[in-house]
VEXGUTOR-73919 format. One record per residue (C-alpha): x, y, z; residue in three letters; residue number from 1. Coordinates in steps of 0.5 Angstrom, whole numbers, always signed. Example, Ala and Ser with C-alpha at 12.3 -4.5 7.8 and 13.67 -1.06 7.14 Angstrom:
<atoms>
+-------+-------+-------+------+------+
!     u !     v !     w ! resn ! resi !
+-------+-------+-------+------+------+
!   +25 !    -9 !   +16 !  ALA !    1 !
!   +27 !    -2 !   +14 !  SER !    2 !
+-------+-------+-------+------+------+
</atoms>
This chain:
<atoms>
+-------+-------+-------+------+------+
!     u !     v !     w ! resn ! resi !
+-------+-------+-------+------+------+
!   -29 !   -25 !   -46 !  MET !    1 !
!   -28 !   -19 !   -41 !  LYS !    2 !
!   -23 !   -14 !   -43 !  ARG !    3 !
!   -18 !   -12 !   -37 !  PHE !    4 !
!   -19 !    -6 !   -34 !  ALA !    5 !
!   -13 !    -4 !   -30 !  VAL !    6 !
!   -18 !    +2 !   -26 !  GLN !    7 !
!   -23 !    -4 !   -24 !  SER !    8 !
!   -23 !    -6 !   -16 !  CYS !    9 !
!   -25 !   -13 !   -19 !  GLU !   10 !
!   -18 !   -14 !   -23 !  VAL !   11 !
!   -14 !   -20 !   -20 !  PRO !   12 !
!    -8 !   -17 !   -16 !  ILE !   13 !
!    -3 !   -22 !   -19 !  LEU !   14 !
!    -6 !   -20 !   -26 !  GLU !   15 !
!    -5 !   -13 !   -24 !  LEU !   16 !
!    +2 !   -14 !   -22 !  ARG !   17 !
!    +4 !   -17 !   -29 !  LYS !   18 !
!    +0 !   -11 !   -32 !  TYR !   19 !
!    +4 !    -6 !   -28 !  ILE !   20 !
!   +11 !    -9 !   -29 !  ASN !   21 !
!    +9 !    -8 !   -37 !  ARG !   22 !
!    +6 !    -2 !   -37 !  ASN !   23 !
!    +9 !    +3 !   -31 !  GLU !   24 !
!    +4 !    +9 !   -33 !  ASP !   25 !
!    -2 !    +5 !   -32 !  ALA !   26 !
!    +0 !    +6 !   -24 !  LEU !   27 !
!    -4 !   +12 !   -24 !  ARG !   28 !
!   -11 !   +10 !   -26 !  VAL !   29 !
!   -11 !    +4 !   -21 !  VAL !   30 !
!   -17 !    +4 !   -16 !  ASP !   31 !
!   -14 !    +7 !   -10 !  PRO !   32 !
!   -16 !    +1 !    -6 !  LEU !   33 !
!   -13 !    -4 !   -11 !  LYS !   34 !
!    -7 !    +0 !   -10 !  PHE !   35 !
!    -6 !    -1 !    -3 !  GLU !   36 !
!    -8 !    -8 !    -4 !  GLU !   37 !
!    -2 !    -8 !   -10 !  LEU !   38 !
!    +3 !    -5 !    -5 !  VAL !   39 !
!    +1 !   -10 !    +1 !  ALA !   40 !
!    +2 !   -16 !    -4 !  SER !   41 !
!    +9 !   -13 !    -6 !  VAL !   42 !
!   +11 !   -13 !    +1 !  PHE !   43 !
!    +9 !   -20 !    +3 !  SER !   44 !
!   +12 !   -23 !    -3 !  ASP !   45 !
!   +18 !   -19 !    -4 !  THR !   46 !
!   +20 !   -18 !    +4 !  PHE !   47 !
!   +17 !   -24 !    +7 !  GLY !   48 !
!   +12 !   -20 !   +11 !  TYR !   49 !
!    +4 !   -22 !   +12 !  ARG !   50 !
!    -1 !   -17 !   +13 !  VAL !   51 !
!    -3 !   -15 !   +20 !  GLU !   52 !
!    -9 !   -10 !   +18 !  SER !   53 !
!   -11 !    -6 !   +12 !  MET !   54 !
!   -15 !    +0 !   +12 !  SER !   55 !
!   -19 !    -2 !    +6 !  TYR !   56 !
!   -21 !    +5 !    +5 !  GLY !   57 !
!   -24 !    +6 !   +12 !  ARG !   58 !
!   -21 !   +12 !   +16 !  PRO !   59 !
!   -14 !   +10 !   +17 !  ASP !   60 !
!   -12 !   +15 !   +22 !  ARG !   61 !
!    -5 !   +16 !   +17 !  GLY !   62 !
!    -4 !    +8 !   +17 !  ILE !   63 !
!    -6 !    +4 !   +11 !  ASP !   64 !
!    -3 !    -2 !   +12 !  ILE !   65 !
!    +1 !    -6 !   +18 !  VAL !   66 !
!    +5 !   -11 !   +16 !  PHE !   67 !
!    +9 !   -16 !   +21 !  ILE !   68 !
!   +15 !   -20 !   +20 !  GLY !   69 !
!   +15 !   -27 !   +19 !  LEU !   70 !
!   +21 !   -29 !   +23 !  THR !   71 !
!   +23 !   -22 !   +26 !  SER !   72 !
!   +16 !   -21 !   +29 !  GLY !   73 !
!   +17 !   -13 !   +27 !  ASP !   74 !
!   +11 !    -9 !   +25 !  LYS !   75 !
!   +12 !    -4 !   +20 !  ILE !   76 !
!    +7 !    +1 !   +18 !  ALA !   77 !
!    +5 !    +4 !   +11 !  VAL !   78 !
!    +2 !   +10 !    +8 !  GLN !   79 !
!    +0 !    +9 !    +1 !  VAL !   80 !
!    +0 !   +16 !    -3 !  LYS !   81 !
!    +0 !   +17 !   -11 !  ARG !   82 !
!    +2 !   +24 !   -12 !  TYR !   83 !
!    +4 !   +27 !   -19 !  ASN !   84 !
!    +8 !   +32 !   -14 !  SER !   85 !
!   +13 !   +31 !    -9 !  PRO !   86 !
!   +10 !   +29 !    -2 !  ILE !   87 !
!   +10 !   +35 !    +3 !  LYS !   88 !
!   +13 !   +35 !   +10 !  LEU !   89 !
!    +7 !   +36 !   +13 !  GLY !   90 !
!    +5 !   +29 !   +10 !  LEU !   91 !
!   +11 !   +26 !   +13 !  ILE !   92 !
!   +10 !   +29 !   +20 !  GLN !   93 !
!    +3 !   +27 !   +20 !  GLN !   94 !
!    +5 !   +20 !   +18 !  PHE !   95 !
!   +10 !   +20 !   +24 !  LEU !   96 !
!    +5 !   +22 !   +29 !  GLY !   97 !
!    +1 !   +16 !   +27 !  ALA !   98 !
!    +6 !   +12 !   +28 !  LEU !   99 !
!    +7 !   +15 !   +35 !  VAL !  100 !
!    +0 !   +14 !   +37 !  SER !  101 !
!    +0 !    +7 !   +35 !  ARG !  102 !
!    +6 !    +6 !   +39 !  ASP !  103 !
!   +10 !    +3 !   +32 !  LEU !  104 !
!   +17 !    +4 !   +31 !  ARG !  105 !
!   +18 !    +3 !   +23 !  LYS !  106 !
!   +14 !    +6 !   +18 !  GLY !  107 !
!   +14 !    +7 !   +10 !  VAL !  108 !
!   +11 !   +12 !    +6 !  LEU !  109 !
!   +10 !    +9 !    -1 !  VAL !  110 !
+-------+-------+-------+------+------+
</atoms>
């Protein structure tokens, strides 16, 4: 039997979500690409958005995920960060610039 490895990029997303629900501190060791997938999964299931595009680790120009509302058609850009300290103003300004450059009006910094 294979041991569950939260830091693996091969762990199934639903199993990862269940594990993180029970072990919140494990979020710090989740693979970065899997972390983006986790955020996408939560947005899709909780808020009813579908993923229009994901960076999957490629250069993202400041936007990791773009969602589109299933009923509204609204687009929401998401930048996923995992820091132990507060986000600096410069990062927020860069994210705002990425929104403007892609003509997007709504964004979430996770």
